[in-house]
N, C-alpha and C positions, 0 to 999 in steps of 0.2 A: 446595622440599620437602626440599632438604638439610638447611635450617634447623630445621625440624620434626622430622625422624628421628634425627639425630646426638644432640640433647640427651636424647631417648627413650630408645636404645640405651646411652648414656651414665649414663642416671641408673638403669638397670636393673644396669648393671655395679656404680656406686655402693652400688648398693643389695643386691648378692650380697657386696659387699665390707664392708658395714656389720659383720656379724658377727665376720669376722675382723679387724677392726679392734678391734673393742668389746673384744677378746680380751687386748688389750694395755692394759685398763683394770684397775688395783688391784683392785676390787670386784668384778668380774666373774671376774678369775681365781682371785679369792679364792672365791667362789658355786661356781665349777667345781669347786676343790678340796674343798670344803665335802659339795658333792654327790657328788664320786665315795667321801669318806671315808664318807659316809651309806649311799651305795651296797655299799661294800665294806670295812668297817671294819677298820683295823689298829691296832696297839699303839704304833707309832712315829707319832709326829706332828710334821708342821714346824713350823717356827716361825710362820711364818703361821697357821696352824690352833690352834696353842697360844695364840698372841696374841689370836686370835678369839673361842676360849675363855672368855678373862680377861674380855673384855668385858661378857659377859652377853646379849649378843643371840641372838634364835633364829636357826635355821638359814633358816627360812621370810621373816625379814624381809630376812635377805640376798639371797636369792634372789628376792624383789621387787622390791627395789633395781636387783639386778644385772639383770634383764629390763627396767626402765624405760629404765636405761642403754645396753642393746641396742638399743632401740626408737629411742631417740636417734641411736645412731649408725647406726641402719639409717636414717631420714631424713636425716640430716647428710650420709650418704654418698649418697643419691640424690642429694640437692640440689647437691652439689660436682660428682657426674657430669652432672649438666644443664648445669651452668655450664661444665665443661668442655668438654660435645659444642655447645656453642653458640658457646664459643670457636674450635671444630676448623673448625664448620661458617662462621664466620664469616670466619675465615683461608682456607678452601679457596673460598670465595665472592670472597674478596678476589684470588685468585690469578686469577681467571678474568677479570678486569675488567684491560682494555690502558688502560695511562696513557698519556693525551694528552700530546702534546709540544706544548709551547707558543714552544720557542725551537729552532732546528736546531744539530743535532748532530753533527759529521762522527764516523764511526766508523774510528778511528785504524788499528786493526789491518786493515780493508779499502781503506784510499785509496789508489788509485795515482795522485794526482796528476794526473789526466787532465782535470779540468776541466769534466767531464759536468756537474757537481751546481752549478756555478758561479751559472747562473741562479735557482737555487732559495733560493739565501741570503738572508736576509732584509733584508742590507744593499745587496746588489746589487739584489734588487727596489724597495726604497725610492729607489736611487739612480736605477733606469731609471723608475721611476713619476714622480721629480723631473722628469728628462729629459723624459718624455712631457707631462708638463703643462706644460713651458717654465719650471722654476722655475730661478732665475739664485743663483747663489751656490756656496759650496763643498758638495761632497757629502759625506756622511757620513765616505767615508774620507779624504778632505782634512781634513777638519777632525778628524779623529781624530790624524793624522800631525803637526799643530801644535799 
């Protein structure tokens, strides 16, 4: 359930962030300046507005292009958010998985050298199994020493 829910939540957050991220795009920022100038004309023009007027494009063309860019950022933000949510959900799911030990490991900080764990040692189990089966020859400890 977490794998389905988190990507949806993060996708919503990414979609909400899309318009704010789109404002960092030059065309969208310029369209905002043009719209503000059209709504409340002032005599002083910024360098960007002066350059835009020199291109000869209409404000409607610029606003249409800016809206397309905003929609692209909205979709991109939603997809990026969904991907991030999926990654977070998978990481959380991986934390719940207990790794299986394949080899015996002593926790040095907790060891008091009492010897109670000796029978759980894989090498000792192998030696005991060989003794029980009547195997003749070197034990693994003696082979390691040689």
